[in-house]
N, C-alpha and C positions, 0 to 999 in steps of 0.2 A: 042541021042549027037553025033557030028561027032568026029572023031580023033583029029582034029583041036581045036575044042572047049574043048576037054578033055585036051589036053596039055595046052592051055592056062590056064585053070582052075587049073591045078596041079602046074603050074609057079605061079599063083597068090596064092595059098595056100602054097607053100614053101617059097616064099617071105615074107608072113605073117608069116610064122613060124620062119624065121631067123631073122625078125625084132622084134618079141615077145621075143625070146631068147636073143638077144642083149641088150635088155632093161631090162630083168630081170636079166643080169650081172651087171647092174649099169651102163651102158654106154648110155649116153644121150648128145647130143649137148647143152643142156639147164641146165646142172648140176650146182647147186649153193648152197651155205650154207648162213646161218644167222649168224650175228655177232653183239653183243651188245658192244658199245664204250660209254664209262662212262666218262664223262666231269665233272671235279671238278676246283674248282678256283685255278690258279696258281700262281706263285710268281709275274707276272706282274698284278696283279688285284688290283686296288686301291680301299679299303675299304671305302674310303670317298666319292666315285661317285656310281650313279646307273648304272645298266648294261648298259643301253642305251648311257651313257657318257663314257665308257670305250674306251680306244683306242684299236682299231683293232676289237671291236665288230660288227661295221656294214660291214665289211671285211667278218667276220666270219659268220654272217647271209646270206651274198651274196653266200659265198661258199656253205654252207648247201643247200641254195635255188637251186644252179646250180647243186648239186648232187640230189636233189629232182626231178629236171627237167628230169635229164638223169636216173631216175628210179632206183637208186644206193640205196636210201633211202627207206625203208619200213614204218618206224614210229620214230617218236620222241616224248619225254616226258621230264617233267621236275620234281624234287621233291626235296625240300630243296635247297640245294646249288649244287645239282648233276643233270646234263642233261643226258638223255640216248638217243642214236640213233642207230635204228637197221638196219643194212645194209645188203644187200643182194649180194654176191659176189662169185666169183669160188674159190678164197682163199683169206687167211688172208692178205697177202702181198698186195694185192689189196686195201683192206679197210685201211692197215696202209699208203700206197701211198696217198688216198684220204684224210685221216685225216691229215697226216704231209704237205699237200699243203695248209693247212688252215693257215692264217695268224696269227690268235688267238692262234695256237699251237706253230707256229714257233717263237712268240713273248712272249710266257709263259703266256699268259692272262689265258688259260685253261691248264690243265694237262689231259691226256686221257689214259685210260687202254682199251683194247680190249678184248673180250672173244667170243670165239666160242659158238654158242647157238644150242641146240638139242631139237627143238620144239616137244612135244608130243602130242598137240592138233593141228589140223590142222583148218584153218578158216580165216576169214577177219575181218581186222580193218576199221570201217569206221566212 
């Protein structure tokens, strides 16, 4: 092995070590957390109307659809009168901004609470 080849190899190994150490310290340009947003019926919900007939419901659906297209939503589910949307974001403030931009939240069709999640199983939902 020539001196130049050895120097290149040493440089590559040092860069790999530095990158590994940096990643171990929790630095990543792709850092994110998961947040669960629990939607419950708000003061603006009209009990005499079905969900699709509620004022601002179509705008709410369009808003969530846009967030899904932007890959900000990981999953959504509904149970009883509660909806749950799992967001993937760098910080809770981002999620609050996205949720508060929803016309259904602004007009109190829904109330929402946001909780940081700490997944203990990795995997995929399909």
